[in-house]
C-alpha positions as CSV (number, residue, x, y, z in Angstrom):
1,M,-23.0,-27.6,4.7
2,F,-26.0,-25.2,5.0
3,V,-25.3,-22.0,7.0
4,E,-28.1,-19.7,8.0
5,F,-28.0,-16.1,6.8
6,S,-28.2,-14.8,10.3
7,S,-25.1,-16.8,11.3
8,V,-23.2,-15.4,8.3
9,L,-24.2,-11.9,9.1
10,R,-23.2,-12.3,12.7
11,A,-19.8,-13.8,11.7
12,T,-19.3,-10.9,9.3
13,M,-19.9,-8.3,12.0
14,L,-17.7,-10.2,14.4
15,G,-15.0,-10.4,11.8
16,V,-15.0,-6.7,11.0
17,Q,-14.9,-5.9,14.8
18,L,-12.0,-8.3,15.4
19,G,-10.2,-7.0,12.3
20,M,-10.4,-3.4,13.4
21,T,-9.2,-4.2,16.9
22,L,-6.3,-6.3,15.5
23,A,-5.6,-3.3,13.2
24,L,-4.7,-1.3,16.4
25,V,-2.0,-3.8,17.2
26,A,-0.8,-4.2,13.6
27,A,-0.8,-0.5,13.0
28,G,1.6,0.1,15.9
29,L,3.9,-2.7,14.7
30,T,4.0,-1.6,11.1
31,L,4.6,2.1,12.1
32,I,7.5,1.0,14.3
33,F,9.0,-1.0,11.4
34,G,8.3,1.6,8.8
35,M,10.1,4.3,10.8
36,L,12.6,2.6,13.0
37,D,13.2,-0.4,10.8
38,V,12.7,-2.7,13.8
39,I,10.8,-5.9,13.8
40,N,9.4,-5.8,17.3
41,F,8.6,-9.3,18.6
42,A,7.8,-7.7,22.0
43,H,4.8,-5.9,20.5
44,G,2.4,-8.8,21.5
45,S,3.7,-8.5,25.0
46,L,2.8,-4.8,25.1
47,Y,-0.7,-5.8,24.1
48,M,-0.7,-8.4,26.9
49,M,0.5,-5.8,29.4
50,G,-2.4,-3.6,28.4
51,A,-4.8,-6.3,29.2
52,Y,-3.3,-7.3,32.5
53,L,-2.9,-3.7,33.7
54,G,-6.5,-3.2,32.6
55,V,-7.5,-6.1,34.8
56,T,-5.6,-4.5,37.8
57,V,-7.0,-1.0,37.3
58,S,-10.5,-2.2,36.7
59,A,-10.4,-4.4,39.8
60,Q,-8.8,-1.7,42.0
61,F,-11.1,1.2,41.0
62,G,-14.1,-0.7,39.7
63,S,-14.0,1.3,36.5
64,F,-13.5,-0.1,33.0
65,W,-13.2,3.5,31.6
66,L,-10.4,4.3,34.0
67,A,-8.7,1.1,32.9
68,L,-9.1,2.1,29.2
69,L,-7.4,5.4,30.0
70,I,-4.6,4.4,32.5
71,A,-3.5,1.0,31.2
72,P,-2.5,2.1,27.6
73,L,-0.6,5.1,29.0
74,A,1.3,2.8,31.4
75,V,2.1,0.5,28.4
76,G,3.4,3.6,26.6
77,V,5.8,4.3,29.5
78,I,7.0,0.6,29.2
79,G,7.4,1.2,25.5
80,A,9.5,4.3,26.2
81,V,11.8,2.4,28.5
82,I,12.3,-0.4,25.9
83,E,13.1,2.0,23.1
84,V,15.4,4.4,25.1
85,F,17.3,1.8,27.1
86,G,17.2,-1.1,24.7
87,L,16.6,-0.4,21.0
88,R,18.2,3.0,20.6
89,A,21.7,1.6,20.8
90,L,21.0,-0.9,18.1
91,Y,19.7,1.4,15.3
92,G,21.6,1.0,12.1
93,R,23.0,-2.4,13.2
94,N,22.1,-5.9,11.9
95,P,18.3,-6.4,12.2
96,L,19.0,-9.7,13.9
97,Y,20.0,-7.8,17.0
98,H,16.6,-6.2,17.1
99,I,14.9,-9.5,16.7
100,L,16.9,-11.2,19.5
101,L,16.4,-8.3,21.9
102,T,12.7,-7.9,21.4
103,F,12.1,-11.7,21.5
104,G,14.1,-11.9,24.7
105,L,12.0,-9.0,26.1
106,A,8.8,-10.9,25.1
107,V,9.9,-14.0,27.1
108,M,10.9,-11.8,30.1
109,I,7.6,-9.9,30.1
110,Q,5.7,-13.2,29.9
111,G,7.6,-14.6,32.9
112,L,7.0,-11.3,34.8
113,V,3.3,-11.5,34.1
114,V,3.1,-15.1,35.5
115,E,5.1,-14.0,38.5
116,I,2.8,-11.1,39.3
117,W,-0.7,-12.2,38.2
118,G,-0.3,-16.0,38.1
119,G,-1.0,-18.4,35.3
120,Q,-4.8,-18.5,35.5
121,S,-7.1,-16.8,33.1
122,L,-8.5,-13.4,34.1
123,R,-11.1,-11.1,32.7
124,I,-11.7,-7.3,32.6
125,E,-15.3,-6.5,33.7
126,A,-17.1,-4.7,30.9
127,P,-19.2,-1.7,32.1
128,A,-22.8,-2.3,32.9
129,S,-23.8,0.5,30.4
130,L,-22.5,-1.7,27.6
131,A,-24.2,-4.9,28.7
132,G,-26.9,-6.7,26.8
133,T,-27.6,-7.0,23.1
134,V,-29.1,-5.0,20.4
135,Q,-31.3,-6.3,17.5
136,L,-29.7,-5.6,14.1
137,G,-32.0,-7.1,11.5
138,P,-32.1,-10.9,12.2
139,V,-29.1,-10.8,14.5
140,E,-28.8,-10.0,18.2
141,Y,-25.4,-8.5,18.7
142,P,-23.7,-7.6,22.0
143,V,-23.6,-3.9,22.7
144,Y,-20.0,-4.2,24.0
145,W,-18.8,-5.6,20.6
146,L,-20.4,-2.7,18.8
147,F,-18.6,-0.3,21.2
148,V,-15.3,-2.1,20.4
149,L,-16.0,-1.8,16.7
150,A,-16.8,1.9,17.0
151,I,-13.9,2.9,19.1
152,S,-11.4,0.9,17.1
153,T,-12.7,2.4,13.8
154,L,-12.5,5.9,15.2
155,L,-8.9,5.4,16.4
156,I,-7.7,3.9,13.2
157,A,-9.4,6.7,11.2
158,A,-7.7,9.3,13.5
159,V,-4.3,7.7,13.1
160,W,-4.7,7.5,9.3
161,L,-5.6,11.2,9.1
162,M,-2.7,12.1,11.4
163,I,-0.2,10.3,9.2
164,D,-1.6,11.5,5.9
165,R,-2.7,15.1,6.7
166,S,-1.0,16.5,9.7
167,D,2.3,18.2,10.2
168,L,3.3,15.5,12.7
169,G,2.6,12.9,10.0
170,I,4.9,14.8,7.6
171,L,7.6,14.9,10.2
172,M,7.3,11.2,10.9
173,R,7.6,10.3,7.2
174,A,10.5,12.7,6.7
175,S,12.3,11.3,9.7
176,A,11.9,7.8,8.3
177,H,13.1,8.7,4.7
178,D,15.9,11.1,5.4
179,T,17.0,11.1,9.1
180,E,20.1,13.2,8.4
181,M,18.3,16.0,6.7
182,V,15.6,16.2,9.5
183,D,18.4,16.2,12.1
184,A,20.2,19.0,10.2
185,L,17.0,21.1,10.5
186,G,17.4,21.1,14.2
187,I,14.8,18.4,15.0
188,D,15.8,15.7,17.5
189,V,15.0,12.6,15.4
190,S,15.6,10.3,18.4
191,K,12.7,11.9,20.2
192,V,10.5,11.3,17.1
193,F,11.5,7.7,17.1
194,T,10.7,7.4,20.8
195,G,7.4,9.0,20.2
196,V,6.5,6.6,17.4
197,F,7.5,3.6,19.5
198,V,5.4,4.9,22.5
199,F,2.5,5.6,20.2
200,G,2.6,2.1,18.8
201,A,2.8,0.7,22.4
202,V,-0.3,2.8,23.4
203,L,-2.3,1.4,20.5
204,A,-1.4,-2.1,21.5
205,G,-2.4,-1.3,25.1
206,V,-5.8,0.0,24.0
207,A,-6.4,-3.2,22.0
208,G,-5.4,-5.3,25.0
209,V,-8.0,-3.6,27.3
210,L,-10.7,-3.7,24.6
211,L,-10.2,-7.4,23.9
212,G,-9.5,-8.2,27.5
213,A,-13.2,-7.7,28.3
214,S,-14.3,-10.1,25.6
215,R,-11.5,-12.6,25.6
216,S,-9.7,-14.3,28.4
217,V,-6.6,-12.6,29.7
218,N,-3.8,-15.1,30.0
219,P,0.0,-15.3,29.8
220,G,-0.1,-16.8,26.3
221,M,-2.1,-14.1,24.7
222,G,0.9,-12.0,23.7
223,F,2.4,-14.7,21.6
224,G,-1.0,-15.6,20.2
225,V,-1.7,-12.1,19.0
226,I,1.8,-11.5,17.6
227,I,1.3,-14.4,15.2
228,E,-1.9,-12.9,13.9
229,T,-0.3,-9.5,13.7
230,F,2.7,-10.7,11.7
231,V,0.3,-12.4,9.3
232,I,-1.4,-9.1,8.9
233,V,1.7,-7.0,8.3
234,V,3.2,-9.5,5.9
235,I,0.0,-9.6,3.9
236,G,-0.5,-5.8,3.9
237,G,3.2,-5.1,3.4
238,L,5.8,-4.3,6.1
239,G,5.7,-0.6,6.9
240,S,2.4,0.1,5.1
241,F,-0.3,1.5,7.5
242,K,-3.0,1.2,4.8
243,G,-1.9,-2.4,4.1
244,A,-2.1,-3.2,7.8
245,V,-5.7,-2.0,8.1
246,Y,-6.9,-3.8,5.0
247,A,-5.1,-7.0,5.9
248,A,-6.4,-6.9,9.5
249,L,-10.0,-6.7,8.2
250,A,-9.3,-9.7,5.9
251,V,-7.7,-11.7,8.8
252,G,-10.7,-10.8,11.0
253,L,-13.2,-12.0,8.4
254,V,-11.3,-15.2,7.6
255,T,-11.0,-15.9,11.4
256,A,-14.8,-15.4,11.9
257,Y,-15.9,-17.4,8.8
258,G,-13.4,-20.1,9.6
259,A,-14.8,-20.4,13.2
260,L,-18.3,-20.7,11.6
261,I,-17.4,-23.3,8.9
262,A,-14.4,-25.2,10.2
263,P,-13.1,-24.0,13.6
264,S,-10.2,-26.6,13.8
265,V,-8.5,-25.4,10.6
266,T,-9.0,-21.6,10.9
267,D,-5.2,-21.0,11.4
268,I,-4.6,-23.0,8.1
269,F,-6.9,-20.6,6.3
270,L,-4.9,-17.6,7.6
271,F,-1.5,-19.0,6.6
272,A,-2.9,-20.2,3.3
273,M,-4.1,-16.6,2.6
274,M,-0.6,-15.3,3.5
275,A,1.1,-17.8,1.3
276,V,-1.1,-16.9,-1.7
277,V,-0.4,-13.2,-1.2
278,L,3.3,-13.8,-1.0
279,M,3.4,-15.9,-4.1
280,I,1.6,-13.2,-6.1
281,R,3.1,-10.1,-4.4
282,P,6.2,-11.0,-2.3
283,N,6.3,-7.5,-0.7
284,G,2.7,-7.7,0.4
285,L,-0.4,-6.1,-1.0
286,F,0.9,-2.5,-0.5
287,G,4.6,-3.2,0.2
288,A,5.8,-2.4,-3.3
289,T,4.8,1.3,-3.1
290,E,4.9,2.1,0.6
291,A,7.1,-0.3,2.5
292,A,9.9,-1.1,0.0
């Protein structure tokens, strides 16, 4: 099947944009696992809450920018409640308890969303300043998608630098590797853990608002994105931030190319890629050195 170069270029740009946005969700999930040793099935629901709260704030105040600010912060508050009153009592116990709790929370949040917003699809109105398209060589590309790519890339780069170069990043890594030593130094590790969980929730909320203006906002979006996110973190290596970013780009590109070539089997491509990676490197691409 012949595919025009302009279609391939457009799919590539869309895949990179989708990958960087999914990286926001996957980065939060992998940070939570890497530090707290918690597989958070409710992470997709936090992404969904970001989108729905973005819909409400945008409709109430008529401002996408206010929604992009307030909704992720509100999701961070929800994340703090989940960590403090739910997960904190389960640290150090069988990981199955974490899975059951977060899965149950995901089901509860989905039901709450249907009760409050209904089951119909909604949409966040993108700002008029980001309407229209821009000509990039042979491709007309939406300005809003370029904005999503730019803001996602900046956020991922900032988080990467924070983890690798800042004192806060050193504290996070130290708390994950030797909790008792950090606690003996007078630092409240429980607050560090809460901060990491809240930070991951905020990243998911940002992604929810960004994609909520280009995708439909519906009660099933949380479970949809958590499948993509788990594919990403498994490929990249559980607990590896670098792996999550690289794998998110790969998943975004495979999704975009799959939609261009064979839309009905795109999910098969994703799971086939995950299976190949796991057969070659069972810990994921970067799991052997960073997550193990």
